[in-house]
N, C-alpha and C positions, 0 to 999 in steps of 0.2 A: 443549454439553455436553461435560463432561471425558471425554478419552480416557486420561488417567492422573491418579492420586491427587496428584501432585506439580504439575498444571497449575493456572494461576491464571485465574479467568474474566476477561474484559475488564470494564475499570473505566472510569469518568470521573472524573477528578480534582475537577472543579467542574461545577456545574450547567449553565453556560453553555457548556462544551466542546463542541466539534463531534463530536470524535472518541472512541472508546473504545480505552484502552490495551491493547496486546498485550503478553504477557510471555513470555520465554523460558522453555521446560521444561528446559533444561540449558546447561551452559557451552559456550561457543564460543569460539574466536580467530579472529579475521576478519584474514587477512593482507592487506597492502597490494596493491591491485589485483585482488582476488580477490572472487568472488560466492560467497555461502553462504546455503542456506535454513536458516532458525532455526526449529525446530519450536515450536509453542506447546501442543501436547497438548489442543486444543478442536477441535471441529467445531461448525458453524451452522447454522441453519435460516433463511435470508434470505429475506423475504417476496416472494411474485412481485411483478413490478412495480418491485422494488429490486435493486441491486448494492452489494456491499461494496467499498470501495475502500482497499487498505493503502497509508497513507502516511506520510511522514517524520515523526520526531519531531525537534524543533528541538535538543533537547540531544544527539541522536546526529549530526545533520547538520552541528554544529560541530565534530565531530571528524571529519568526512570519511566517515561513514556513511550512505548513500543507501539508499532501497528502490527496487526494480525490478520491474517485470512485476506489479502489485498489484490484479488483478480478480478478485473472488470472485462468480461467477454465482448466482442464486437456487437453481438446481438442484443445487449441488455440495454433497456432505454429508461430503467427506473433512476430515483434519485441515488446519486453517489454518497455513500457514507464512508467515514474513516473508523475501522475498527480499533481503537486505541486501548492498550492494557497497560496499567498502571503497575509496574513491577518495583516501585518505590515504597518507603514506608509512610511517605507524607501525602496528604491529600493534595489534589493539584487542579486548579480552577482554570477553565479556558472561557475566555468570554467571546461573543460574537465578534466575527472579524477577525479572530486569531487564526494564523497558520497553523493547521494541525497535521499536515501529510504533504508528501509530494506525488505528483502523478506521472509516472513515466508510461510513454506510449512506444511499446516496441514491437518488431515484426514478430509473429509465429512461425516456426519451422513446423510443418506438419509431417511427421516421419509415417511411413508404411509399418505397420506392426504385423511381424511375421513370425510364427512359431518355429523354433528351429530345436534339433535334438541336442545341441551341446553350443557353448562358446568357444570362441578361440582363447587362447591363452594371452595373459598380459603380465607384465612385471609385477603390477599391484595385486592382482588375483582378488581373493575374496577379502583382504584385508580393508575393513571399513572404518568405523568412528573411532577417531584418534590414532590409527595407525601410522599416521605420518610424522608424529611427534607431538610433544605437548605445547 
């Protein structure tokens, strides 16, 4: 639903696109190294059993703009915002109507959490960050 007359509802540019484009409600300037919540002016009702994931747009990622913390639970009914982080050394200005992120709606697997005394062995074991190569 639109929370503002100026809001643009999410769209898919192509039938095979996985994500829906999210649009900036107003102009924002993202300073280098800073995070900013870009308002979209929309609210959603994500179906039970699904989650909304706010993801990068490749066009902004090329400019050093990344998304952060993009989980929208099915029960959330507030305004959707895109948390953008400028990892570049330049200021980037986004204007109203710019596509700022993509929204993926994906099913949620709800595992049963069970405490166990030990874990089964695996080939990888405890090897973590960077253990499979550079």
